Each structure stands twice: as structure tokens, then as C-alpha cells.
C-alpha positions as CSV (number, residue, x, y, z in Angstrom):
1,M,-1.5,22.3,-0.9
2,T,1.0,20.4,1.4
3,F,1.6,16.8,2.1
4,N,3.0,15.6,5.4
5,F,4.9,12.4,5.6
6,H,5.9,10.8,8.9
7,C,8.9,8.5,8.5
8,Q,8.1,5.1,10.1
9,N,11.8,4.4,10.5
10,C,13.0,7.4,12.6
11,R,9.7,9.2,13.3
12,E,10.8,12.4,11.5
13,D,8.0,14.6,10.1
14,L,8.5,15.7,6.5
15,E,6.4,18.4,4.7
16,F,6.3,18.9,0.9
17,D,4.1,21.1,-1.2
18,Y,2.3,19.7,-4.3
19,E,4.6,21.4,-6.8
20,T,7.8,20.0,-5.2
21,L,6.4,16.5,-5.2
22,A,5.0,16.8,-8.8
23,E,8.4,18.0,-10.1
24,N,10.6,15.6,-8.2
25,A,11.9,12.9,-10.5
26,K,14.3,11.4,-7.9
27,G,11.8,10.2,-5.2
28,L,11.8,11.3,-1.6
29,K,14.4,10.8,1.1
30,C,14.1,11.3,4.8
31,E,16.8,13.8,5.8
32,S,17.2,12.2,9.2
33,C,17.7,8.5,8.5
34,G,17.9,8.3,4.7
35,K,14.8,6.1,4.2
36,R,13.6,6.5,0.6
37,L,10.5,6.5,-1.5
38,S,11.6,5.6,-5.0
39,A,10.9,7.8,-8.0
40,A,8.5,5.1,-9.3
41,E,6.5,5.0,-6.0
42,L,6.4,8.8,-5.9
43,E,5.2,9.0,-9.5
44,E,2.5,6.4,-8.8
45,F,1.4,8.4,-5.7
46,M,1.3,11.7,-7.6
47,G,-0.6,10.1,-10.4
48,A,-3.3,9.0,-7.9
49,V,-3.4,12.4,-6.4
50,G,-3.7,14.0,-9.8
51,E,-6.7,11.8,-10.6
52,L,-8.3,12.7,-7.3
53,L,-7.7,16.4,-7.9
54,A,-9.3,16.2,-11.4
55,Q,-12.4,14.7,-9.8
56,I,-12.5,17.5,-7.2
57,A,-12.1,20.1,-9.9
58,G,-15.0,18.7,-11.7
59,L,-17.2,19.1,-8.6
60,R,-16.0,22.7,-7.9
61,K,-19.0,24.4,-9.6
62,R,-21.4,22.6,-7.3
63,F,-19.4,21.8,-4.1
64,L,-16.2,22.7,-2.5
65,V,-14.4,19.7,-1.2
66,S,-11.9,19.6,1.7
67,F,-10.6,16.6,3.6
68,D,-7.7,15.3,5.7
69,V,-6.3,11.8,5.3
70,D,-4.5,10.0,8.0
71,A,-2.8,6.8,6.8
72,E,-3.6,5.1,10.2
73,D,-7.3,5.7,9.7
74,L,-7.9,4.4,6.2
75,P,-11.0,2.4,5.5
76,E,-10.7,-1.4,6.0
77,E,-10.3,-2.2,2.3
78,F,-7.1,-0.2,2.3
79,S,-5.5,-1.5,5.5
80,D,-2.1,-3.0,5.5
81,G,-1.1,-1.1,2.3
82,R,-3.3,-3.3,0.2
83,R,-5.8,-2.2,-2.4
84,G,-9.1,-3.7,-3.1
85,D,-11.0,-6.2,-1.1
86,D,-9.7,-8.6,1.6
87,D,-10.2,-11.8,-0.5
88,D,-6.4,-12.1,-0.7
89,E,-6.4,-13.2,2.9
90,D,-8.9,-15.9,2.2
91,D,-6.8,-17.1,-0.8
92,D,-3.8,-17.4,1.5
93,E,-5.7,-19.6,3.9
94,D,-6.8,-21.8,0.9
95,D,-3.2,-22.1,-0.2
96,D,-2.3,-23.3,3.3
97,E,-5.0,-25.9,3.2
98,E,-3.8,-27.2,-0.1
99,V,-0.2,-27.5,1.3
100,D,-1.6,-29.4,4.3
101,E,-3.5,-31.8,1.9
102,D,-0.2,-32.3,-0.1
103,E,1.6,-33.0,3.1
104,D,-1.1,-35.6,4.0
105,L,-0.5,-37.3,0.6
106,D,3.2,-37.4,1.3
107,D,2.6,-39.0,4.7
108,D,0.3,-41.6,3.1
109,E,3.1,-42.4,0.5
110,D,5.6,-42.7,3.3
111,A,3.3,-45.1,5.1
112,A,2.9,-47.2,1.9
113,D,6.7,-47.3,1.4
114,D,7.0,-48.7,4.9
115,D,4.7,-51.6,4.0
116,Y,7.1,-52.9,1.3
């Protein structure tokens, strides 16, 4: 099993097999530009891959599973590198509204100060 990584910094294509990634405690480094994936990020990624492989192994007696994943074609809930639902975006908009309300209060206080 191989994993292909495409460096977003220099556009270099990197290919690693599962064993290399699973045993690598230093993270990954693009040989062309030096961009890095930390050891912690690689460990988290391989943990998720391990969980997926365990699920596939459990299905093996009934179904053989094969798939390709392209990071640019992820389902919407995984876009922009986020996990879960898109409620975070709505929360950001609410935060902006709260700031605007606070600014309105400050403006009212400034107007009241002008009256004195």
C-alpha cells in the first residue's frame, strides 16, 4: 500500500509505502523544498489510517474494499482541512455580530460623553 503526497509548496510528488510511514518517528520532509509534516501530525494521520484499515479488515470476509482518496475531492464536511460539520462558520459570523453590537455600545457611550 502506497501513499502519494503532493507538496503544496513546491508541487513535488512524494510517495511512501505504509511501512515507511508507520515506522517513521521523525515526520515527513519534502526533499525538494524542505516543507515538513511533524512527527505528531504523521502519528495522528497514521492512527486514523490504522482505524480505517481495521474496519476494512473486519469487512474482508464479506466484501473486498478498494478506494482512492483525492484531498481536493473530499466531502463538504471535510473541506478546508476542518473536521465535522460547518457550524463553526456560523459561529464566526455570530462572533462578528457580537463585536458589531459592542461597537454600537461604544459609539453610544461616546455620544453620551459628548453631551456632558
